[in-house]
N, C-alpha and C positions, 0 to 999 in steps of 0.2 A: 502492501501499500503503499503509493507516495502522500508527505508530508507537505508536499504541495501543488499546485494549481498547475493545472497545463497551460492555465492565461498566464500564472506568474511567471514559471519558464520562459514563458516567448514571449513574458513583458525587458526580462529578462536578456533572456539573447540579444534581443534587439538594439536594446539598450549601448547607447558606446561610451564606449573607456572616456576618452576627451571629455563628454560630458562630466565625467564620473571626479575626474583626478584634482580637477580643482578642490573639490570638498575633498579627497583624502588630505590633499597637499592644510589648509585650512585643518581642518580636524587637528591635525598632529601640530602642528606651529601655535596651535595655540592654548593646547599641552606643556611645549617649551621641547618640543624633540625636530629632528632636524631634516629637508628636504632629501638630503645623505643618507640618512635611518630609513624613510620613506623608501627610496631604491635601492636601498640594500635588500628593503624587506623584501618589493618587488619582485628584483633581481632573485633570490632564495628563491620564492616561492617559481616561477612561470619561468628564468632561465634568460629574462629577458637583461641586454648592461642600457644604457642609460641614452646610445641613439639611437637602439634601435627601439625603446620606451617613444620616447619622441619623433619616431617616424611611426610607430603605432595610431601615438597624437595626433600626430600633422594627417596621417589617411585616414582621420576620421570613424575606423575600425569599431566593428559591435562586438560585446564580449566576446558573443557567438566565436569569431575569426580571430580576435583576440587569445582565448584560448587553445581554437583551433594549432595556431602559431606556436602555443609553448609548449616550453617541455616541465612540465609538470617536475618538485621536486618531488622526489618519491616516500618524503619524512609527510607529505602534504597529511596524508591521513590521518597525521598525529595530532594533526588539528583539530580539538572539541570544544564543545563550549557552547552557549548559545547565541546567535547576533541575530536582529533585528526579525526574533521572535519566533524564533528557527533553529532544536537544534542540528550541527551540521553536521553533524557523523550520520544524523538520523534523512538527510536530505539522499533521497535516490535517485532523481534526476543528476548526471553526472555536470554538466555546465553549470545550472542550478549551484549545486556541491561548491563546485571550485571560486564561484563568487564570493558566494558565502566564506570561502575558504581565506579568500585575498581581504572583502573585509573583517574576519576574524583578527587575520594577525596589525591588519593596519588598524586597528578598536586596541589588541592586545599593545601596539607601539605607543598608542596616544594615555593609556592609563601605564603609562609609565616599565610596561616589563625590563628588564633585561635582554637582549640584542638575543643571547642566547637559551633563551628561555624561548621567544620567538619561532627561532629557528629551529625548536628542534633540534636542537643538539643536547650531547648526552654529558 
């Protein structure tokens, strides 16, 4: 049983990364974290370096296209907890789960978690 609706999943898939990215920056900077730390977390999760990320933002890719090109970190499945009212480990739609992984690690960054905890290193 899916905990998200097909409509919810479709809305997430068609959102552009570039429309959400400024909100990520604002969120973490308000909490005293840096854009460099944000880049580090995004790169850890997706494999995208800063120039690739800029390219994707410039191209206005959807989240679906964004994660199609990502090389998801094998430790991403260790990301657990609730974000936007959903328990990430229970989301059955792969794309929606990947977007929520991203939301969750950015949330943890904003909450002041240590980088090695966010990046699920031992």
